[in-house]
C-alpha positions in Angstrom: 20.9 1.8 -41.0 18.6 -0.4 -38.7 21.0 -0.9 -35.9 21.0 2.9 -35.2 17.2 3.0 -35.6 17.0 0.2 -33.2 19.2 2.1 -30.7 17.2 5.1 -30.8 14.0 3.1 -30.3 15.7 1.4 -27.4 16.9 4.6 -26.0 12.8 6.0 -26.3 11.7 2.6 -24.5 14.0 3.0 -21.8 13.4 6.8 -21.3 9.7 6.2 -21.3 9.9 4.9 -17.6 9.9 8.6 -16.7 6.2 8.7 -17.9 5.7 7.0 -14.4 6.7 9.9 -12.3 3.4 12.0 -12.5 1.7 8.7 -11.1 4.3 8.9 -8.0 3.6 12.5 -7.7 0.0 11.8 -7.7 0.6 9.6 -4.9 2.6 11.8 -2.9 -0.4 14.4 -3.2 -2.7 11.4 -2.1 -0.2 11.0 1.2 -0.7 14.7 1.7 -4.2 14.7 1.6 -4.5 11.5 4.0 -2.3 13.6 6.6 -4.7 16.2 6.4 -8.1 14.0 6.9 -5.9 12.2 9.6 -5.2 15.5 11.4 -9.0 16.5 10.9 -9.8 13.5 12.6 -7.8 13.9 15.5 -9.0 17.7 16.0 -12.6 16.4 15.4 -12.3 13.7 18.3 -10.5 15.7 20.8 -13.6 17.9 22.0 -15.2 14.5 22.8 -12.2 12.7 24.4 -13.2 12.7 27.9 -16.8 12.0 27.6 -16.6 9.5 24.7 -17.0 5.8 25.3 -14.3 3.4 25.2 -16.0 1.5 22.5 -16.5 4.8 20.3 -12.7 5.6 21.3 -11.6 1.8 20.0 -13.4 2.7 16.9 -11.7 6.1 16.4 -8.1 4.7 17.0 -9.0 1.8 14.7 -9.9 4.4 11.9 -6.3 6.1 12.8 -4.7 3.1 12.3 -6.2 2.2 9.1 -5.2 5.7 7.6 -1.8 4.6 9.2 -1.6 1.7 7.2 -2.8 3.3 4.0 -0.1 5.9 4.6 2.3 3.1 4.5 0.9 1.5 1.6 1.5 4.4 -0.6 5.1 5.1 0.8 5.9 1.6 0.0 4.5 1.9 -3.7 6.0 5.5 -4.0 9.5 4.9 -2.8 9.9 1.0 -4.2 8.1 1.8 -7.3 10.1 4.9 -8.2 13.5 2.8 -7.3 12.2 -0.1 -9.3 10.6 1.3 -12.4 12.2 5.0 -12.9 15.4 5.4 -11.4 17.8 4.4 -8.3 18.4 6.6 -5.6 21.5 7.2 -4.1 21.3 5.6 -0.4 24.3 7.3 1.0 22.9 10.7 0.4 19.9 9.7 2.9 21.5 8.5 6.1 18.1 7.6 7.6 16.8 5.5 4.4 14.7 2.6 5.5 17.0 -0.6 4.4 13.9 -2.2 2.4 13.9 0.8 -0.3 17.0 -0.4 -2.6 16.5 -4.2 -1.7 12.8 -4.4 -2.4 12.1 -6.0 -6.0 8.7 -6.1 -7.6 8.0 -9.5 -6.1 8.8 -8.1 -2.6 6.4 -5.0 -3.5 3.5 -7.2 -4.3 4.1 -9.1 -1.1 4.2 -6.1 0.9 1.1 -4.7 -1.0 -0.9 -7.6 -0.4 0.3 -7.7 3.3 -0.8 -4.1 3.5 -4.1 -4.7 2.0 -4.9 -7.5 4.3 -4.2 -5.7 7.5 -6.3 -2.8 6.2 -9.2 -4.7 5.1 -8.8 -6.9 8.5 -9.0 -3.5 10.6 -12.0 -2.4 8.4 -13.5 -5.9 9.4 -13.2 -5.2 12.8 -14.5 -1.7 12.8 -17.6 -3.0 11.1 -18.2 -5.6 13.9 -17.6 -3.3 16.7 -19.9 -0.7 15.3 -23.6 -0.8 17.1 -26.4 -1.9 15.4 -27.1 -5.6 13.7 -25.4 -6.8 10.9 -27.5 -9.1 8.7 -26.0 -12.4 7.3 -25.6 -11.3 4.0 -23.4 -8.6 4.7 -21.2 -10.7 7.0 -21.1 -13.1 4.4 -19.8 -11.0 1.7 -17.4 -9.0 3.9 -16.1 -12.5 5.2 -16.0 -13.7 1.7 -13.9 -10.7 0.6 -11.4 -11.1 3.4 -10.8 -14.7 2.5 -10.5 -13.8 -1.1 -8.0 -11.0 -0.3 -6.2 -13.7 1.9 -6.3 -16.5 -0.5 -4.9 -13.9 -3.0 -1.7 -13.1 -1.0 -1.2 -16.9 -0.3 -1.3 -17.4 -3.9 1.0 -14.6 -4.9 3.4 -16.0 -2.5 3.1 -19.7 -4.2 3.7 -18.2 -7.5 6.8 -16.4 -6.3 8.2 -19.2 -4.8 7.8 -21.3 -7.8 9.2 -18.6 -9.8 12.1 -18.5 -7.8 12.8 -22.0 -7.7 12.3 -22.2 -11.7 15.0 -21.8 -14.4 15.6 -18.3 -15.5 15.2 -17.7 -19.3 
């Protein structure tokens, strides 16, 4: 009796991974929304492209790069998260499948995420410094402090993953 109850409970627990699917579908909607914003930014900039100063164009390009990195981050979470936590996807039915999708584990996904977040925050920091107007020292200190914290978090995650990979598995 207890063995059959245990089996049923295990099946329920294992099937609960499908409860993650709405999260990944929601991230697909967020990715589509980001595309709309990206296209809107391009359309809004085009009428001024010939008269815009180089500094304004540089800031605009940095915003587009920033959105692209956020989109990459979403794609990493959607594909690798689904592959790791919900269900495997057959690579052979997708000839142009990125190689990292089926090989990235949770640790690798964390490193890709922190790398993307570091790049996104670096571009934002660069945008802030390139904008006309003076920045007060307090704002600069907070922005740099946050950037350093993000970088240190990435380094600490990498160190923890390295230590975990060297230790005995239980």
